[in-house]
N, CA, C and O of each residue as an XYZ file, in Angstrom:
388
protein
N      53.232     -7.477    -60.947
C      54.547     -8.069    -61.111
C      54.415     -9.311    -61.966
O      53.436    -10.048    -61.852
N      55.383     -9.545    -62.811
C      55.343    -10.744    -63.637
C      55.350    -11.980    -62.746
O      56.050    -12.041    -61.736
N      54.571    -12.938    -63.143
C      54.419    -14.155    -62.337
C      55.758    -14.868    -62.135
O      56.031    -15.346    -61.034
N      56.591    -14.949    -63.161
C      57.874    -15.639    -63.036
C      58.771    -14.943    -62.006
O      59.444    -15.602    -61.214
N      58.773    -13.617    -62.025
C      59.577    -12.868    -61.057
C      59.043    -13.080    -59.644
O      59.816    -13.258    -58.703
N      57.748    -13.061    -59.502
C      57.123    -13.280    -58.204
C      57.452    -14.683    -57.678
O      57.784    -14.844    -56.504
N      57.359    -15.677    -58.535
C      57.674    -17.045    -58.119
C      59.140    -17.168    -57.710
O      59.465    -17.876    -56.757
N      60.017    -16.484    -58.425
C      61.437    -16.516    -58.088
C      61.663    -15.868    -56.717
O      62.450    -16.370    -55.914
N      60.982    -14.770    -56.457
C      61.112    -14.110    -55.148
C      60.591    -15.003    -54.023
O      61.188    -15.068    -52.948
N      59.494    -15.680    -54.271
C      58.938    -16.596    -53.271
C      59.933    -17.715    -52.977
O      60.172    -18.045    -51.815
N      60.515    -18.302    -54.028
C      61.510    -19.368    -53.835
C      62.713    -18.854    -53.047
O      63.227    -19.542    -52.166
N      63.154    -17.642    -53.373
C      64.301    -17.062    -52.682
C      63.998    -16.841    -51.202
O      64.792    -17.214    -50.339
N      62.864    -16.243    -50.918
C      62.487    -15.986    -49.525
C      62.309    -17.305    -48.783
O      62.710    -17.428    -47.626
N      61.713    -18.281    -49.438
C      61.515    -19.589    -48.805
C      62.858    -20.233    -48.459
O      63.029    -20.763    -47.361
N      63.798    -20.190    -49.382
C      65.120    -20.771    -49.132
C      65.807    -20.055    -47.970
O      66.418    -20.699    -47.117
N      65.707    -18.729    -47.937
C      66.294    -17.962    -46.833
C      65.607    -18.292    -45.506
O      66.253    -18.363    -44.460
N      64.297    -18.491    -45.566
C      63.539    -18.822    -44.365
C      63.934    -20.198    -43.831
O      64.100    -20.376    -42.625
N      64.081    -21.153    -44.718
C      64.499    -22.499    -44.296
C      65.856    -22.425    -43.603
O      66.049    -23.017    -42.541
N      66.793    -21.699    -44.206
C      68.132    -21.565    -43.629
C      68.076    -20.822    -42.284
O      68.768    -21.201    -41.339
N      67.266    -19.780    -42.200
C      67.143    -19.017    -40.953
C      66.558    -19.888    -39.844
O      66.985    -19.794    -38.693
N      65.593    -20.727    -40.178
C      65.013    -21.633    -39.177
C      66.037    -22.668    -38.720
O      66.098    -23.008    -37.538
N      66.839    -23.166    -39.659
C      67.904    -24.108    -39.295
C      68.904    -23.439    -38.357
O      69.322    -24.030    -37.361
N      69.284    -22.210    -38.679
C      70.222    -21.469    -37.834
C      69.631    -21.229    -36.448
O      70.343    -21.302    -35.447
N      68.341    -20.946    -36.391
C      67.671    -20.734    -35.113
C      67.679    -22.018    -34.287
O      67.891    -21.974    -33.076
N      67.453    -23.146    -34.927
C      67.474    -24.426    -34.206
C      68.867    -24.695    -33.630
O      68.991    -25.184    -32.507
N      69.909    -24.379    -34.395
C      71.280    -24.551    -33.906
C      71.528    -23.625    -32.724
O      72.100    -24.040    -31.716
N      71.101    -22.377    -32.843
C      71.263    -21.435    -31.732
C      70.524    -21.909    -30.484
O      71.025    -21.756    -29.371
N      69.345    -22.480    -30.663
C      68.594    -22.990    -29.513
C      69.384    -24.076    -28.790
O      69.452    -24.089    -27.561
N      69.981    -24.987    -29.559
C      70.778    -26.060    -28.958
C      72.005    -25.495    -28.254
O      72.320    -25.893    -27.132
N      72.690    -24.579    -28.904
C      73.879    -23.983    -28.312
C      73.527    -23.183    -27.068
O      74.251    -23.224    -26.073
N      72.426    -22.462    -27.122
C      72.014    -21.646    -25.987
C      71.730    -22.514    -24.765
O      72.078    -22.148    -23.643
N      71.108    -23.645    -24.982
C      70.817    -24.550    -23.872
C      72.116    -24.963    -23.169
O      72.180    -24.977    -21.940
N      73.131    -25.294    -23.938
C      74.417    -25.700    -23.369
C      75.090    -24.535    -22.653
O      75.616    -24.696    -21.551
N      75.073    -23.366    -23.278
C      75.724    -22.194    -22.689
C      75.019    -21.778    -21.393
O      75.683    -21.422    -20.420
N      73.696    -21.819    -21.370
C      72.970    -21.477    -20.148
C      73.262    -22.465    -19.023
O      73.397    -22.079    -17.862
N      73.358    -23.729    -19.377
C      73.690    -24.747    -18.378
C      75.097    -24.515    -17.828
O      75.328    -24.631    -16.625
N      76.021    -24.190    -18.710
C      77.393    -23.911    -18.298
C      77.452    -22.685    -17.386
O      78.167    -22.686    -16.384
N      76.709    -21.653    -17.732
C      76.679    -20.440    -16.907
C      76.089    -20.737    -15.529
O      76.555    -20.207    -14.520
N      75.069    -21.580    -15.493
C      74.471    -21.932    -14.208
C      75.457    -22.732    -13.351
O      75.554    -22.514    -12.144
N      76.181    -23.653    -13.977
C      77.185    -24.421    -13.240
C      78.289    -23.501    -12.710
O      78.755    -23.671    -11.584
N      78.701    -22.537    -13.515
C      79.730    -21.583    -13.079
C      79.213    -20.735    -11.919
O      79.971    -20.399    -11.010
N      77.928    -20.390    -11.947
C      77.332    -19.622    -10.862
C      77.379    -20.413     -9.561
O      77.743    -19.880     -8.512
N      77.011    -21.683     -9.637
C      77.017    -22.530     -8.444
C      78.446    -22.689     -7.915
O      78.674    -22.590     -6.709
N      79.406    -22.934     -8.812
C      80.803    -23.051     -8.388
C      81.273    -21.768     -7.708
O      81.988    -21.808     -6.706
N      80.862    -20.640     -8.263
C      81.241    -19.353     -7.697
C      80.671    -19.177     -6.289
O      81.355    -18.687     -5.390
N      79.438    -19.575     -6.111
C      78.805    -19.461     -4.791
C      79.456    -20.383     -3.766
O      79.645    -20.014     -2.607
N      79.796    -21.591     -4.217
C      80.357    -22.576     -3.295
C      81.802    -22.241     -2.936
O      82.181    -22.302     -1.767
N      82.596    -21.893     -3.920
C      84.022    -21.697     -3.658
C      84.358    -20.291     -3.156
O      85.325    -20.113     -2.415
N      83.580    -19.313     -3.549
C      83.792    -17.919     -3.152
C      85.207    -17.426     -3.443
O      85.779    -16.671     -2.657
N      85.770    -17.853     -4.571
C      87.104    -17.385     -4.951
C      86.981    -16.375     -6.083
O      86.003    -16.401     -6.830
N      87.951    -15.492     -6.219
C      87.919    -14.527     -7.328
C      87.925    -15.205     -8.704
O      87.278    -14.734     -9.640
N      88.661    -16.310     -8.811
C      88.711    -17.021    -10.093
C      87.332    -17.578    -10.464
O      86.891    -17.450    -11.606
N      86.672    -18.182     -9.509
C      85.334    -18.732     -9.772
C      84.354    -17.612    -10.111
O      83.501    -17.771    -10.983
N      84.478    -16.484     -9.422
C      83.601    -15.343     -9.723
C      83.861    -14.830    -11.131
O      82.927    -14.484    -11.854
N      85.122    -14.782    -11.517
C      85.481    -14.336    -12.867
C      84.931    -15.308    -13.918
O      84.377    -14.882    -14.931
N      85.084    -16.599    -13.675
C      84.568    -17.608    -14.618
C      83.056    -17.490    -14.753
O      82.509    -17.627    -15.847
N      82.386    -17.235    -13.631
C      80.927    -17.060    -13.691
C      80.572    -15.819    -14.504
O      79.656    -15.846    -15.326
N      81.292    -14.749    -14.269
C      81.038    -13.508    -14.999
C      81.212    -13.709    -16.508
O      80.391    -13.252    -17.303
N      82.284    -14.393    -16.888
C      82.528    -14.675    -18.310
C      81.424    -15.558    -18.901
O      80.934    -15.297    -20.000
N      81.044    -16.590    -18.171
C      79.994    -17.499    -18.655
C      78.666    -16.758    -18.789
O      77.918    -16.986    -19.740
N      78.376    -15.877    -17.843
C      77.122    -15.109    -17.903
C      77.130    -14.160    -19.090
O      76.124    -14.026    -19.788
N      78.256    -13.504    -19.321
C      78.360    -12.604    -20.480
C      78.151    -13.366    -21.782
O      77.462    -12.891    -22.685
N      78.745    -14.542    -21.870
C      78.586    -15.371    -23.068
C      77.119    -15.776    -23.234
O      76.575    -15.712    -24.336
N      76.494    -16.185    -22.152
C      75.076    -16.571    -22.209
C      74.203    -15.399    -22.633
O      73.293    -15.559    -23.446
N      74.482    -14.216    -22.080
C      73.702    -13.032    -22.446
C      73.856    -12.711    -23.935
O      72.885    -12.345    -24.598
N      75.070    -12.848    -24.453
C      75.302    -12.607    -25.880
C      74.556    -13.625    -26.733
O      74.012    -13.282    -27.782
N      74.530    -14.872    -26.285
C      73.806    -15.906    -27.027
C      72.301    -15.638    -27.015
O      71.621    -15.869    -28.015
N      71.787    -15.160    -25.904
C      70.356    -14.829    -25.812
C      70.029    -13.718    -26.816
O      69.007    -13.773    -27.501
N      70.900    -12.717    -26.896
C      70.677    -11.629    -27.862
C      70.760    -12.145    -29.302
O      69.958    -11.748    -30.147
N      71.716    -13.017    -29.583
C      71.855    -13.572    -30.931
C      70.627    -14.404    -31.297
O      70.156    -14.361    -32.433
N      70.121    -15.152    -30.337
C      68.937    -15.973    -30.586
C      67.714    -15.091    -30.857
O      66.908    -15.389    -31.738
N      67.589    -14.015    -30.100
C      66.469    -13.084    -30.304
C      66.554    -12.432    -31.681
O      65.537    -12.266    -32.354
N      67.754    -12.064    -32.100
C      67.926    -11.460    -33.423
C      67.570    -12.461    -34.517
O      66.933    -12.101    -35.506
N      67.979    -13.711    -34.342
C      67.663    -14.726    -35.350
C      66.168    -15.000    -35.388
O      65.598    -15.168    -36.466
N      65.530    -15.047    -34.229
C      64.074    -15.253    -34.187
C      63.356    -14.108    -34.888
O      62.359    -14.323    -35.577
N      63.860    -12.904    -34.712
C      63.294    -11.736    -35.389
C      63.459    -11.853    -36.903
O      62.547    -11.516    -37.658
N      64.613    -12.325    -37.340
C      64.854    -12.504    -38.775
C      63.894    -13.547    -39.349
O      63.377    -13.374    -40.453
N      63.658    -14.619    -38.611
C      62.715    -15.649    -39.066
C      61.316    -15.050    -39.199
O      60.626    -15.293    -40.189
N      60.902    -14.276    -38.211
C      59.569    -13.664    -38.262
C      59.447    -12.715    -39.457
O      58.411    -12.687    -40.122
N      60.486    -11.947    -39.729
C      60.463    -11.020    -40.862
C      60.379    -11.779    -42.186
O      59.633    -11.381    -43.080
N      61.125    -12.853    -42.314
C      61.064    -13.656    -43.538
C      59.688    -14.314    -43.695
O      59.164    -14.404    -44.805
N      59.109    -14.770    -42.588
C      57.760    -15.342    -42.650
C      56.753    -14.292    -43.111
O      55.870    -14.581    -43.918
N      56.893    -13.062    -42.589
C      56.002    -11.974    -42.985
C      56.157    -11.684    -44.477
O      55.166    -11.522    -45.189
N      57.396    -11.619    -44.941
C      57.649    -11.334    -46.358
C      57.097    -12.450    -47.240
O      56.506    -12.188    -48.287
N      57.293    -13.689    -46.813
C      56.768    -14.813    -47.587
C      55.248    -14.747    -47.652
O      54.664    -14.981    -48.710
N      54.605    -14.434    -46.541
C      53.141    -14.305    -46.530
C      52.676    -13.208    -47.486
O      51.687    -13.373    -48.199
N      53.406    -12.078    -47.494
C      53.059    -10.991    -48.411
C      53.166    -11.443    -49.867
O      52.285    -11.174    -50.683
N      54.249    -12.127    -50.169
C      54.448    -12.584    -51.554
C      53.384    -13.599    -51.955
O      52.853    -13.550    -53.065
N      53.081    -14.515    -51.048
C      52.053    -15.515    -51.364
C      50.680    -14.866    -51.530
O      49.887    -15.287    -52.373
N      50.405    -13.846    -50.727
C      49.129    -13.137    -50.860
C      49.061    -12.405    -52.196
O      47.990    -12.284    -52.791
N      50.197    -11.921    -52.658
C      50.199    -11.185    -53.934
C      49.984    -12.116    -55.119
O      49.560    -11.669    -56.185
N      50.269    -13.404    -54.951
C      49.992    -14.361    -56.033
C      48.497    -14.401    -56.294
O      48.061    -14.428    -57.445
N      47.721    -14.404    -55.236
C      46.268    -14.471    -55.376
C      45.657    -13.184    -55.889
O      44.607    -13.211    -56.530
N      46.305    -12.044    -55.615
C      45.729    -10.774    -56.039
C      46.344    -10.260    -57.334
O      45.832     -9.324    -57.948
N      47.446    -10.880    -57.742
C      48.078    -10.459    -58.993
C      48.913     -9.196    -58.881
O      49.217     -8.561    -59.891
N      49.293     -8.819    -57.641
C      50.128     -7.635    -57.464
C      51.406     -8.017    -56.709
O      51.533     -9.144    -56.231
N      52.374     -7.053    -56.602
C      53.633     -7.345    -55.917
C      53.565     -6.920    -54.531
O      54.532     -7.081    -53.787
């Protein structure tokens, strides 16, 4: 592969990786808050034993579960970009794509 094209691909993957890591950090912060909220809703549900509190806990748990899945998907995307970047950097040394 031409060196200029390879360097452009490396820059592109690096930029995407930086953004993906930033997004993952934001998800980590949001997940912490959502998990705390779900735990508080669980405790309220246990203490009050009302249908409304149980419903609020159920909603908070569903939201937390969705955030956990989103965080896992983002972590997977970061790992894939890291793998691709490593491949591209290795190809610089070997002169292939």
